[in-house]
C-alpha positions in Angstrom: 0.0 0.0 0.0 2.9 2.4 -0.7 1.0 3.9 -3.6 -0.6 7.2 -2.6 -4.1 8.3 -3.3 -5.4 5.0 -4.6 -9.0 4.6 -5.6 -11.4 2.1 -4.0 -14.6 1.5 -5.9 -17.4 -1.1 -5.3 -17.2 -4.7 -6.2 -20.4 -5.5 -8.0 -21.0 -8.5 -10.3 -17.3 -9.4 -10.3 -16.2 -5.9 -11.3 -14.7 -2.8 -9.7 -17.3 -0.2 -10.5 -18.9 3.0 -9.1 -21.5 5.3 -10.7 -20.8 7.9 -8.1 -18.0 10.5 -8.5 -18.1 11.3 -4.8 -15.4 9.9 -2.5 -14.4 9.7 1.1 -10.7 10.0 2.2 -8.8 7.1 3.6 -6.4 8.2 6.3 -3.2 6.4 7.5 -3.7 6.4 11.3 0.1 6.3 11.8 0.8 9.5 9.9 -2.5 11.3 9.7 -2.0 11.6 6.0 -4.5 10.8 3.2 -3.5 7.6 1.4 -6.5 6.9 -0.8 -10.2 7.4 -1.5 -13.2 5.2 -1.4 -16.4 5.5 -3.3 -19.3 7.2 -1.6 -22.0 5.2 -3.3 -25.3 6.7 -4.5 -28.7 5.3 -5.3 -27.7 3.9 -8.7 -24.8 2.0 -7.2 -27.2 0.5 -4.6 -29.7 -0.5 -7.3 -27.0 -2.2 -9.3 -25.9 -4.1 -6.3 -29.5 -5.2 -5.5 -30.1 -6.3 -9.1 -26.8 -8.2 -9.3 -27.5 -9.9 -6.0 -31.1 -10.9 -6.9 -30.1 -12.4 -10.2 -27.2 -14.3 -8.7 -29.3 -15.7 -5.9 -31.7 -17.4 -8.3 -28.9 -19.6 -9.7 -26.7 -19.9 -6.6 -29.6 -21.1 -4.4 -30.0 -24.1 -6.8 -26.4 -25.1 -6.6 -26.0 -28.2 -4.4 -24.4 -27.6 -1.0 -21.6 -30.0 -2.0 -20.7 -27.8 -5.0 -20.9 -24.7 -2.8 -18.6 -26.4 -0.3 -16.0 -27.1 -3.0 -15.9 -23.5 -4.0 -15.5 -22.4 -0.4 -12.7 -24.9 0.1 -10.9 -23.4 -2.8 -11.5 -20.0 -1.3 -9.9 -21.1 1.9 -6.8 -22.2 0.0 -6.6 -18.8 -1.8 -7.0 -16.8 1.5 -4.1 -18.9 3.0 -1.9 -18.1 0.0 -2.7 -14.3 0.3 -2.8 -14.0 4.0 0.3 -11.8 4.3 -1.1 -9.4 1.8 -4.5 -9.3 3.5 -2.8 -8.5 6.8 -0.9 -5.6 5.2 -4.1 -4.2 3.8 -5.6 -4.3 7.3 -2.5 -2.8 9.0 -2.0 0.0 6.5 -5.5 1.4 6.9 -6.4 0.4 10.4 -2.9 0.8 12.0 -2.8 -2.4 14.1 0.4 -4.3 14.1 1.1 -6.8 11.3 1.0 -9.8 13.6 -2.3 -8.7 15.1 -3.8 -8.1 11.7 -2.6 -11.5 10.5 -4.2 -13.1 13.6 -7.5 -11.4 12.8 -7.5 -12.8 9.3 -6.8 -16.3 10.6 -9.7 -16.0 13.0 -11.9 -15.1 10.1 -10.5 -17.9 8.0 -11.7 -20.3 10.7 -15.3 -19.4 9.8 -14.5 -20.1 6.1 -13.2 -23.5 7.2 -16.5 -24.1 9.2 -18.6 -23.2 6.2 -16.8 -25.9 4.1 -18.9 -28.4 6.1 -22.2 -26.9 4.9 -23.6 -30.1 3.4 -23.6 -31.7 6.9 -24.8 -28.4 8.6 -27.8 -28.1 6.4 -29.1 -31.6 7.2 -32.7 -31.6 8.5 -34.6 -33.9 10.8 -36.9 -36.8 9.8 -39.6 -38.6 11.7 -41.4 -41.6 10.2 -45.0 -42.4 11.0 -45.9 -39.2 12.9 -49.4 -40.4 12.0 -50.6 -43.5 10.3 -48.7 -43.6 7.0 -47.5 -40.0 7.5 -43.9 -38.9 7.6 -42.5 -35.5 8.6 -39.2 -33.8 8.0 -37.6 -30.4 8.2 -35.4 -28.7 5.7 -33.4 -25.4 5.8 -33.6 -23.1 2.8 -31.8 -19.8 2.0 -33.4 -16.5 2.7 -32.4 -14.6 -0.5 -30.3 -11.4 -0.3 -28.4 -11.1 3.0 -26.5 -7.9 4.0 -23.7 -7.2 6.5 -22.6 -3.8 7.9 -19.2 -4.1 9.5 -16.9 -1.9 11.7 -13.4 -0.5 11.2 -11.7 -2.5 14.0 -11.7 -5.9 12.2 -12.0 -5.3 8.4 -11.3 -9.0 7.7 -12.5 -11.0 10.6 -15.9 -9.5 11.2 -17.1 -9.7 7.6 -15.9 -13.3 7.6 -18.1 -14.0 10.6 -21.0 -13.3 8.2 -20.7 -13.8 4.5 -19.1 -17.3 4.3 -21.9 -18.9 6.1 -24.6 -16.9 4.4 -23.2 -17.8 1.0 -22.6 -21.4 1.9 -26.3 -21.6 2.9 -27.3 -20.5 -0.7 -27.8 -16.8 -0.2 -26.3 -13.9 -2.0 -24.6 -11.3 0.1 -24.0 -7.5 0.1 -21.2 -6.3 2.4 -21.0 -2.6 3.5 -17.6 -2.4 5.1 -16.3 0.5 7.1 -15.3 3.4 4.9 -12.2 3.9 7.1 -10.5 0.7 5.9 -12.3 -0.9 3.0 -9.4 -2.4 1.0 -9.3 -5.8 2.7 -13.0 -6.4 2.0 -12.4 -5.8 -1.7 -9.5 -8.2 -1.8 -11.5 -10.8 0.0 -14.3 -10.5 -2.7 -11.7 -10.8 -5.5 -10.3 -14.0 -3.9 -13.8 -15.5 -3.7 -14.3 -14.8 -7.4 -11.0 -16.3 -8.2 -12.1 -19.4 -6.3 -15.0 -19.9 -8.7 -17.9 -18.0 -6.9 -20.3 -16.8 -9.6 -20.5 -13.1 -10.2 -23.0 -11.3 -8.0 -23.2 -13.8 -5.2 -20.8 -11.6 -3.1 -21.0 -7.8 -3.7 -19.2 -5.1 -1.8 -20.9 -1.7 -1.6 -19.0 1.2 -0.1 -20.5 4.3 1.4 -21.8 5.9 4.6 -25.0 5.9 6.6 -27.1 6.6 3.5 -26.2 3.2 2.0 -26.9 1.7 5.4 -30.4 3.1 5.5 -31.0 1.9 1.9 -30.1 -1.6 3.0 -32.4 -1.4 6.1 -35.3 -0.2 4.0 -34.9 -2.4 0.9 -37.6 -5.1 0.8 -35.4 -7.5 -1.2 -32.8 -7.6 1.5 -34.0 -10.4 3.9 -31.5 -10.1 6.7 -29.1 -7.6 8.3 -26.0 -8.5 10.3 -24.2 -5.7 12.1 -21.3 -5.1 14.5 -20.7 -1.7 16.0 -21.7 0.6 18.9 -24.8 0.0 21.0 -26.8 3.1 19.9 -26.3 2.2 16.2 -27.0 -1.5 16.9 -30.2 -0.6 18.5 -31.2 1.6 15.6 -30.3 -1.2 13.1 -32.3 -3.7 15.1 -35.4 -1.4 15.3 -35.5 -0.4 11.7 -34.7 -3.9 10.4 -37.4 -5.5 12.6 -39.9 -2.8 11.5 -39.2 -3.8 7.9 -39.7 -7.5 8.6 -36.0 -8.5 8.3 -34.1 -10.9 10.3 -31.5 -9.0 12.3 -28.4 -9.7 14.4 -26.9 -6.5 15.7 -23.9 -6.7 18.0 -23.3 -3.6 20.1 -20.8 -2.3 22.6 -19.1 -3.8 25.5 -17.5 -3.1 28.9 -15.7 -6.4 29.5 -14.6 -7.2 33.1 -11.7 -9.4 34.1 -11.9 -10.6 37.7 -8.6 -11.3 39.5 -9.1 -13.4 42.6 -6.6 -13.4 45.5 -5.6 -17.0 44.7 -4.9 -16.2 41.0 -1.6 -16.7 39.3 -0.7 -13.0 39.3 1.9 -13.3 36.4 -0.6 -15.0 34.1 -3.3 -12.5 35.1 -1.1 -9.5 34.4 0.0 -10.9 31.0 -3.6 -11.6 30.1 -4.8 -8.2 31.1 -1.9 -6.5 29.2 -2.8 -8.2 25.9 -6.5 -7.9 26.3 -6.5 -4.2 27.4 -3.9 -2.8 25.1 -3.8 -5.1 22.2 -5.0 -3.5 19.0 -5.0 -0.2 21.0 -8.1 -1.4 22.9 -10.2 -1.2 19.7 -11.8 -4.6 20.2 -15.3 -5.4 21.2 -13.8 -8.1 23.4 -11.1 -5.9 24.9 -10.8 -5.9 28.7 -11.5 -2.4 29.9 -12.2 -3.2 33.5 -10.0 -5.3 35.8 -11.8 -6.2 39.1 -9.2 -6.7 41.8 -10.6 -8.8 44.6 -9.3 -8.4 48.2 -5.7 -7.7 48.9 -4.4 -8.5 45.5 -5.2 -5.0 44.2 -2.0 -3.1 45.0 0.3 -5.7 43.5 -1.9 -6.0 40.4 -1.9 -2.3 39.7 1.8 -2.0 40.3 2.7 -4.9 38.0 0.3 -3.7 35.2 1.8 -0.2 35.5 5.4 -1.5 35.3 4.7 -3.7 32.2 2.6 -1.1 30.5 5.5 1.4 30.6 7.6 -1.0 28.6 5.0 -1.6 25.9 6.3 -0.4 22.5 3.9 1.9 20.7 4.8 2.3 17.1 3.5 2.2 13.5 2.7 -1.2 12.0 5.8 -1.0 9.8 8.0 -1.4 12.9 8.4 -5.2 13.3 8.8 -4.7 17.1 5.6 -2.7 17.5 3.2 -4.1 20.2 0.5 -1.5 19.8 -0.3 0.9 17.0 -2.4 4.1 16.7 -6.2 4.4 17.1 -8.3 4.7 13.9 -8.7 8.5 13.6 -7.9 11.9 15.1 -11.5 12.3 16.1 -11.4 9.0 18.0 -8.1 9.9 19.6 -9.6 13.1 20.9 -12.6 11.2 22.2 -10.4 8.8 24.2 -8.4 11.7 25.6 -11.6 13.4 26.7 -12.5 10.2 28.6 -9.2 10.2 30.3 -9.7 13.8 31.5 -13.2 12.9 32.6 -11.8 10.0 34.7 -9.4 12.4 36.5 -12.1 15.0 37.2 -14.5 12.3 38.6 -11.9 11.2 41.1 -10.2 8.1 39.6 -6.4 7.9 40.2 -4.6 8.2 36.9 -1.6 5.9 37.4 -0.4 6.0 33.8 -1.4 8.7 31.3 -1.1 7.8 27.6 -2.1 11.2 26.2 1.4 12.7 25.8 3.0 10.0 23.7 4.9 11.2 20.7 6.7 9.1 18.1 9.5 10.6 16.1 8.6 10.9 12.5 4.9 10.2 13.3 4.0 13.3 15.3 0.7 13.6 13.4 -0.3 10.0 14.0 -3.3 9.0 16.1 -1.3 7.5 18.9 -2.6 7.1 22.5 -0.3 5.3 24.9 -1.4 2.7 27.4 -3.5 4.3 30.1 -4.2 2.9 33.6 -6.8 4.1 36.2 -7.1 2.9 39.8 -9.8 3.3 42.3 -12.5 3.5 39.7 -16.1 3.2 40.9 -19.2 2.1 39.2 -20.8 5.6 39.1 -17.9 7.0 37.0 -18.2 7.7 33.3 -15.1 5.7 32.4 -16.7 2.7 34.1 -20.1 3.0 32.6 -19.3 3.8 29.0 -17.4 2.1 26.3 -14.1 4.0 25.5 -12.8 1.7 22.8 -9.2 2.7 23.4 -6.2 1.6 25.4 -7.7 2.7 28.7 -7.9 0.2 31.6 -9.9 0.9 34.8 -9.1 -1.1 38.0 -12.1 -1.5 40.3 -11.4 -2.8 43.8 -13.9 -5.3 45.2 -13.9 -6.6 48.8 -15.0 -10.2 47.8 -16.1 -12.4 45.0 -19.8 -11.6 45.6 -19.2 -7.9 45.0 -17.2 -8.6 41.9 -19.8 -10.7 40.2 -22.5 -8.2 41.2 -20.6 -5.5 39.4 -20.6 -7.6 36.2 -24.2 -8.6 36.4 -25.4 -5.0 37.1 -23.6 -3.5 34.2 -25.7 -2.6 31.1 -23.3 -4.4 28.7 -23.0 -8.2 28.6 -20.5 -9.1 25.9 -17.6 -10.9 27.5 -16.0 -11.5 30.9 -13.3 -13.6 32.5 -12.0 -14.7 35.8 -8.5 -15.6 36.9 -8.6 -18.0 39.9 -7.2 -21.4 41.1 -10.6 -22.3 42.7 -12.7 -24.7 40.7 -15.8 -24.0 42.8 -15.5 -20.2 42.2 -14.9 -20.7 38.5 -17.9 -23.0 38.1 -20.2 -20.5 40.0 -18.8 -17.7 37.8 -19.4 -19.4 34.5 -22.9 -20.4 35.6 -24.1 -17.2 37.2 -22.5 -14.3 35.2 -25.1 -12.8 33.0 -22.7 -12.5 30.0 -22.7 -14.0 26.6 -19.0 -15.2 26.5 -17.1 -16.2 29.6 -13.5 -17.2 30.2 -11.7 -18.9 33.0 -8.0 -18.0 33.1 -8.5 -16.9 29.5 -8.4 -13.1 29.0 -10.4 -12.8 25.7 -13.0 -15.7 25.5 -13.7 -15.4 21.8 -15.4 -18.6 20.7 -14.0 -20.7 17.8 -16.0 -20.7 14.6 -17.8 -23.9 15.4 -19.3 -22.2 18.4 -21.0 -18.9 18.2 -20.1 -15.3 19.1 -22.6 -13.0 20.8 -23.2 -11.1 24.0 -26.3 -10.4 26.2 -28.1 -7.3 27.4 -27.1 -4.1 25.5 -24.4 -6.0 23.6 -26.7 -7.9 21.3 -30.0 -7.1 19.6 -31.7 -10.0 17.9 -32.2 -13.7 18.6 -29.1 -15.2 17.0 -25.4 -14.9 17.8 -22.9 -14.9 14.9 -21.2 -17.8 13.1 -21.3 -21.4 14.2 -24.6 -23.3 14.1 -26.3 -20.0 15.2 -25.1 -18.5 11.9 -26.6 -21.4 9.9 -29.9 -21.0 11.6 -29.9 -17.2 11.1 -29.1 -17.4 7.3 -31.8 -20.1 6.6 -35.5 -20.4 7.1 -37.0 -23.6 8.5 -39.6 -25.5 6.5 -41.4 -28.6 7.9 -43.0 -31.0 5.5 -45.7 -33.5 6.4 -46.3 -36.1 3.7 -48.6 -39.1 3.1 -48.9 -41.3 0.0 -52.5 -42.7 0.3 -53.9 -45.8 -1.2 -55.8 -45.5 -4.4 -59.1 -46.2 -2.6 -60.6 -43.0 -1.4 -62.1 -42.9 2.1 -63.7 -39.5 1.8 -63.0 -36.2 3.5 -62.0 -35.9 7.2 -63.4 -33.2 9.4 -61.6 -33.8 12.7 -58.1 -33.0 13.8 -55.9 -36.0 12.9 -54.5 -37.6 16.1 -53.0 -40.9 14.9 
């Protein structure tokens, strides 16, 4: 991505096209400089994408699951061959380190691998003789056109949570990626075409909230998948449901990691460091609250502070970088405002990341690791999602107080506990009102053959993403009841059949 001011268009019907002449700037987070432009699609672009998707669906839905699986298997091979390039595309526009970007592509690839098993996953159920001479079975059929609206923080992984399963199930798919880092999505679409996917089955439509609203209000779009902030997720859910669409809208998070007095402190500190400051905290599963239980708090804060000061913040081109910039200057300012608010509301600012400056990258969107102690549940930095490298330490007297903090918070995405006590861990996994729970694991992101999704204000809709939940979301269930009667007619029946 060394070429300056490159042009990103849409990917519709296997071609890079855009009717619109309007563009949005793509900014390198490390330098603050413009490096490209992406199409700001208009109504005609949208109509072309819908027409392409509708036409492609008619044929693709009739392709056997086994043949779909073979194309997806080829796609998996092509992604593996191109993984270094895909990671560079992510890093150059998002700013995360190259190894972090590569890891995110691999986690998305796991869903592609899962989708290769679609012939088995689409099997229905069969019951013989539900009544005399009557059999009944269920089948899963595709919805039609599915759409995904994805965030800037994982331009490879989050789209791959959606479209591989949707397409494997026989749907066509329109992806609206973040306008801040769209290049990886376009490359993923190209690779799918190179793998044998028919044109129009997977279209990428760039743009802003106007395109989002077109998708939400288009009757031909049958489902909406979304990952982003809670206010937008709630809006997506409400408008989609009003228009009769299936919807899974994943919102914000405030993930707590509980450290018990009997925890392995070294493992806990290492886990917190990676989970709080990895990817500059721009993860929906980032740990933003460490709950220190009992007398372990002082040691925990001291060791996190010491390690955080050695963390290397640098652009992704530095092979030793451990944390890169945040996505934009606006987001940097938002994070810094949260830090100032935390100070004003009485939290102890142990480590301030606002004054970091990197030679040669003074205009970059860098925020250093930030650590607060003595945070309380009534503070803004505890209640709201910051989405940056800011960790709040809350002190709890005992385990009961710790789990009550988690369960009373409005978000319910992920949580984790570090302990050596099996009884405590079992109680925690059973009784924490959170969608994804870890024990001595800092970021409990499920593998592709399970499903990803939170509770409370972190998920709007009935289905989590990928895994078997994804197959259910992208298909509609049909139940067939069949009888082949004898040639002798017995006349009409006027009572409810019971045998």
